[in-house]
Backbone as CSV, one residue per row, in Angstrom:
resi,resn,N_x,N_y,N_z,CA_x,CA_y,CA_z,C_x,C_y,C_z
1,PRO,0.332,-151.787,-25.262,0.998,-152.947,-25.903,0.417,-154.250,-25.370
2,SER,0.164,-155.195,-26.261,-0.389,-156.469,-25.805,0.743,-157.314,-25.238
3,PRO,0.458,-158.069,-24.177,1.521,-158.876,-23.567,1.947,-159.986,-24.502
4,CYS,3.226,-160.160,-24.668,3.735,-161.224,-25.529,4.070,-162.406,-24.636
5,VAL,3.527,-163.549,-24.967,3.660,-164.715,-24.097,4.754,-165.640,-24.606
6,ALA,5.628,-165.130,-25.466,6.629,-166.001,-26.078,7.959,-165.913,-25.343
7,ALA,8.082,-166.637,-24.249,9.391,-166.784,-23.628,10.216,-167.695,-24.534
8,ASP,11.505,-167.762,-24.297,12.380,-168.509,-25.208,11.916,-169.946,-25.399
9,ASP,11.536,-170.587,-24.319,11.140,-171.986,-24.428,9.693,-172.190,-24.031
10,ALA,8.895,-171.122,-24.112,7.508,-171.221,-23.691,6.823,-172.324,-24.484
11,CYS,6.277,-173.267,-23.778,5.601,-174.371,-24.440,4.370,-174.700,-23.624
12,GLY,3.316,-173.932,-23.874,2.081,-174.189,-23.161,1.876,-173.235,-21.998
13,GLY,0.743,-173.397,-21.343,0.401,-172.551,-20.216,-1.017,-172.030,-20.350
14,THR,-1.403,-171.212,-19.374,-2.743,-170.631,-19.377,-2.624,-169.144,-19.650
15,LEU,-3.399,-168.664,-20.626,-3.369,-167.265,-21.021,-4.687,-166.614,-20.656
16,ARG,-4.592,-165.458,-19.999,-5.791,-164.706,-19.650,-5.649,-163.305,-20.207
17,GLY,-6.771,-162.603,-20.313,-6.706,-161.236,-20.800,-7.494,-161.088,-22.084
18,GLN,-7.731,-159.850,-22.452,-8.561,-159.570,-23.620,-7.894,-159.976,-24.921
19,SER,-6.573,-159.878,-24.986,-5.910,-160.214,-26.240,-4.462,-160.568,-25.976
20,GLY,-3.856,-161.201,-26.952,-2.462,-161.576,-26.847,-2.038,-162.346,-28.070
21,ILE,-0.796,-162.807,-28.046,-0.264,-163.569,-29.175,0.231,-164.904,-28.642
22,ILE,-0.033,-165.946,-29.391,0.390,-167.290,-29.022,1.186,-167.836,-30.201
23,SER,2.315,-168.464,-29.926,3.127,-168.987,-31.027,3.854,-170.246,-30.593
24,SER,4.267,-171.018,-31.582,4.989,-172.258,-31.312,6.361,-171.932,-30.718
25,PRO,6.983,-172.905,-30.049,8.293,-172.662,-29.433,9.312,-172.155,-30.453
26,HIS,10.070,-171.140,-30.077,11.155,-170.543,-30.862,10.690,-169.736,-32.065
27,PHE,9.362,-169.626,-32.311,8.877,-168.873,-33.464,9.523,-167.487,-33.482
28,PRO,9.972,-166.943,-34.625,9.820,-167.453,-36.001,10.917,-168.421,-36.438
29,LEU,11.779,-168.866,-35.516,12.736,-169.917,-35.853,12.014,-171.259,-35.805
30,GLU,12.707,-172.311,-36.237,12.064,-173.624,-36.262,11.760,-174.122,-34.852
31,TYR,10.610,-174.765,-34.695,10.289,-175.428,-33.430,11.115,-176.700,-33.310
32,GLY,11.201,-177.228,-32.106,11.991,-178.431,-31.874,11.261,-179.705,-32.257
33,ASN,12.007,-180.795,-32.305,11.401,-182.104,-32.536,10.715,-182.579,-31.260
34,ASN,9.716,-183.431,-31.439,9.013,-184.065,-30.318,8.410,-183.054,-29.341
35,ALA,7.931,-181.950,-29.870,7.268,-180.959,-29.025,5.895,-181.484,-28.622
36,ASP,5.454,-181.104,-27.442,4.119,-181.452,-26.966,3.676,-180.316,-26.049
37,CYS,2.925,-179.372,-26.603,2.582,-178.145,-25.891,1.069,-177.981,-25.843
38,THR,0.568,-177.560,-24.683,-0.859,-177.278,-24.548,-1.047,-175.897,-23.937
39,TRP,-1.789,-175.064,-24.636,-2.134,-173.737,-24.131,-3.644,-173.687,-23.914
40,THR,-4.061,-173.009,-22.847,-5.474,-172.751,-22.613,-5.670,-171.247,-22.561
41,ILE,-6.576,-170.734,-23.393,-6.913,-169.310,-23.391,-8.245,-169.166,-22.664
42,LEU,-8.268,-168.340,-21.621,-9.477,-168.145,-20.827,-9.991,-166.719,-20.991
43,ALA,-11.270,-166.595,-21.293,-11.910,-165.282,-21.356,-12.893,-165.168,-20.190
44,GLU,-13.519,-164.028,-20.069,-14.519,-163.842,-19.013,-15.714,-164.759,-19.279
45,PRO,-16.389,-165.227,-18.227,-17.586,-166.060,-18.429,-18.585,-165.346,-19.340
46,GLY,-19.111,-166.083,-20.302,-20.067,-165.505,-21.244,-19.420,-164.945,-22.498
47,ASP,-18.107,-164.719,-22.463,-17.400,-164.220,-23.648,-16.966,-165.373,-24.541
48,THR,-16.686,-165.057,-25.776,-16.067,-166.029,-26.678,-14.701,-165.483,-27.082
49,ILE,-13.910,-166.331,-27.726,-12.542,-165.974,-28.110,-12.384,-166.162,-29.606
50,ALA,-11.796,-165.168,-30.254,-11.444,-165.277,-31.675,-9.944,-165.523,-31.764
51,LEU,-9.559,-166.512,-32.566,-8.153,-166.846,-32.784,-7.860,-166.643,-34.265
52,VAL,-6.942,-165.727,-34.569,-6.631,-165.399,-35.967,-5.164,-165.730,-36.226
53,PHE,-4.933,-166.622,-37.178,-3.562,-167.035,-37.498,-2.890,-166.003,-38.395
54,MET,-1.650,-165.645,-38.035,-0.870,-164.705,-38.836,0.193,-165.433,-39.639
55,ASP,0.623,-166.594,-39.150,1.648,-167.381,-39.830,1.414,-168.844,-39.472
56,PHE,1.599,-169.748,-40.428,1.347,-171.167,-40.150,2.166,-172.030,-41.098
57,GLN,3.173,-172.722,-40.561,4.008,-173.625,-41.360,4.369,-174.837,-40.508
58,LEU,3.636,-175.950,-40.721,3.922,-177.193,-40.010,4.209,-178.289,-41.022
59,GLU,4.987,-179.289,-40.619,5.253,-180.423,-41.487,3.932,-181.156,-41.743
60,ASP,3.531,-181.208,-43.012,2.206,-181.706,-43.375,2.016,-183.162,-42.962
61,GLY,0.971,-183.403,-42.161,0.609,-184.763,-41.789,1.347,-185.308,-40.581
62,TYR,2.409,-184.630,-40.153,3.212,-185.156,-39.040,3.166,-184.239,-37.821
63,ASP,3.232,-182.940,-38.068,3.175,-181.975,-36.976,1.801,-181.331,-37.020
64,VAL,1.131,-181.286,-35.872,-0.294,-180.964,-35.853,-0.609,-179.961,-34.745
65,LEU,-1.535,-179.042,-35.056,-2.109,-178.169,-34.036,-3.583,-178.527,-33.918
66,GLU,-3.984,-178.961,-32.716,-5.387,-179.284,-32.447,-5.985,-178.140,-31.637
67,VAL,-7.160,-177.680,-32.044,-7.845,-176.598,-31.335,-9.186,-177.117,-30.834
68,ALA,-9.395,-177.059,-29.509,-10.646,-177.507,-28.892,-11.332,-176.318,-28.237
69,GLY,-12.665,-176.424,-28.097,-13.442,-175.363,-27.481,-14.376,-174.690,-28.469
70,THR,-14.457,-175.280,-29.670,-15.355,-174.770,-30.700,-16.589,-175.667,-30.760
71,GLU,-17.573,-175.270,-31.552,-18.746,-176.125,-31.747,-18.309,-177.451,-32.354
72,GLY,-18.877,-178.532,-31.885,-18.559,-179.830,-32.473,-17.217,-180.347,-31.991
73,SER,-16.560,-181.148,-32.835,-15.314,-181.782,-32.428,-14.134,-180.828,-32.619
74,SER,-12.985,-181.261,-32.164,-11.772,-180.456,-32.274,-11.410,-180.204,-33.735
75,LEU,-10.699,-179.106,-33.968,-10.172,-178.785,-35.294,-8.706,-179.207,-35.333
76,TRP,-8.288,-179.766,-36.465,-6.907,-180.213,-36.623,-6.290,-179.462,-37.790
77,PHE,-5.107,-178.855,-37.558,-4.426,-178.103,-38.607,-3.014,-178.644,-38.795
78,THR,-2.611,-178.777,-40.070,-1.260,-179.213,-40.400,-0.919,-178.641,-41.773
79,GLY,0.336,-178.681,-42.146,0.728,-178.203,-43.474,1.078,-176.736,-43.499
80,MET,0.974,-176.135,-44.702,1.453,-174.778,-44.930,0.344,-173.758,-45.150
81,ASN,-0.930,-174.200,-45.156,-2.020,-173.261,-45.421,-2.447,-172.541,-44.155
82,LEU,-2.648,-171.236,-44.270,-3.082,-170.435,-43.134,-4.526,-170.819,-42.791
83,PRO,-4.762,-171.328,-41.562,-6.136,-171.702,-41.200,-7.051,-170.478,-41.128
84,ALA,-8.328,-170.713,-41.357,-9.323,-169.654,-41.192,-9.406,-169.298,-39.709
85,PRO,-9.887,-168.090,-39.386,-10.043,-167.728,-37.970,-10.938,-168.723,-37.241
86,VAL,-10.639,-168.944,-35.975,-11.385,-169.881,-35.139,-12.119,-169.068,-34.072
87,ILE,-13.399,-169.352,-33.882,-14.193,-168.690,-32.851,-14.632,-169.752,-31.841
88,SER,-14.382,-169.494,-30.561,-14.765,-170.466,-29.538,-16.281,-170.473,-29.357
89,SER,-16.806,-171.597,-28.880,-18.233,-171.648,-28.548,-18.436,-171.413,-27.055
90,LYS,-17.344,-171.381,-26.295,-17.392,-171.173,-24.849,-16.419,-170.051,-24.511
91,ASN,-16.093,-169.902,-23.218,-15.172,-168.838,-22.845,-13.732,-169.351,-22.742
92,TRP,-13.427,-170.438,-23.450,-12.059,-170.957,-23.475,-11.748,-171.607,-24.818
93,LEU,-10.470,-171.646,-25.141,-9.950,-172.407,-26.279,-8.725,-173.158,-25.783
94,ARG,-8.541,-174.392,-26.244,-7.347,-175.143,-25.892,-6.599,-175.495,-27.168
95,LEU,-5.315,-175.164,-27.203,-4.466,-175.465,-28.353,-3.451,-176.512,-27.939
96,HIS,-3.364,-177.578,-28.715,-2.423,-178.662,-28.425,-1.547,-178.855,-29.656
97,PHE,-0.255,-178.563,-29.508,0.696,-178.657,-30.619,1.636,-179.825,-30.397
98,THR,1.772,-180.697,-31.400,2.721,-181.803,-31.324,3.548,-181.860,-32.595
99,SER,4.822,-182.202,-32.434,5.692,-182.408,-33.606,6.381,-183.756,-33.468
100,ASP,6.778,-184.324,-34.601,7.418,-185.640,-34.582,8.942,-185.481,-34.456
101,GLY,9.675,-186.537,-34.745,11.115,-186.551,-34.486,11.991,-186.020,-35.604
102,ASN,11.404,-185.598,-36.722,12.248,-185.038,-37.774,11.509,-183.962,-38.551
103,HIS,12.219,-183.277,-39.416,11.669,-182.207,-40.267,10.955,-181.130,-39.458
104,ARG,11.679,-180.064,-39.186,11.085,-178.954,-38.449,10.713,-177.830,-39.408
105,GLN,9.715,-177.064,-39.015,9.289,-175.913,-39.801,9.298,-174.675,-38.912
106,LYS,8.802,-173.571,-39.487,8.775,-172.297,-38.777,7.747,-172.307,-37.639
107,GLY,6.657,-173.063,-37.804,5.641,-173.130,-36.767,4.500,-172.165,-37.030
108,PHE,3.896,-171.677,-35.949,2.712,-170.844,-36.111,2.737,-169.662,-35.159
109,SER,1.990,-168.648,-35.531,1.761,-167.503,-34.675,0.304,-167.089,-34.879
110,ALA,-0.386,-166.827,-33.772,-1.788,-166.451,-33.858,-2.092,-165.391,-32.804
111,GLN,-3.046,-164.547,-33.113,-3.487,-163.524,-32.177,-4.850,-163.931,-31.648
112,TYR,-5.043,-163.807,-30.331,-6.373,-164.092,-29.781,-6.973,-162.829,-29.216
113,GLN,-8.304,-162.786,-29.237,-9.051,-161.616,-28.794,-10.322,-162.096,-28.100
114,GLY,-10.519,-161.637,-26.866,-11.727,-162.030,-26.133,-12.921,-161.218,-26.578
């Protein structure tokens, strides 16, 4: 069984290991207002990380998931469309989730694999 990193109020942290699941606070219930969470996924040196979204529902334009650690600049995701899989260019990925003061959604859930 893959370790589930979703404690009740888990909001950020460092994740290690070959695979796991990362999700917004309270997923699949609505995330809170004014969330500010940063997760770092670390793989072995020389490895890359694949991040595959299974669910994605954020308030379009206001609540944002930024993903860093890919080629070029950071990727920004918002709205209701399931993002394409993300592949790191290094042995880490950083996810930064922020929400504003109103309108909450279900949030996101993604599986990572080293």
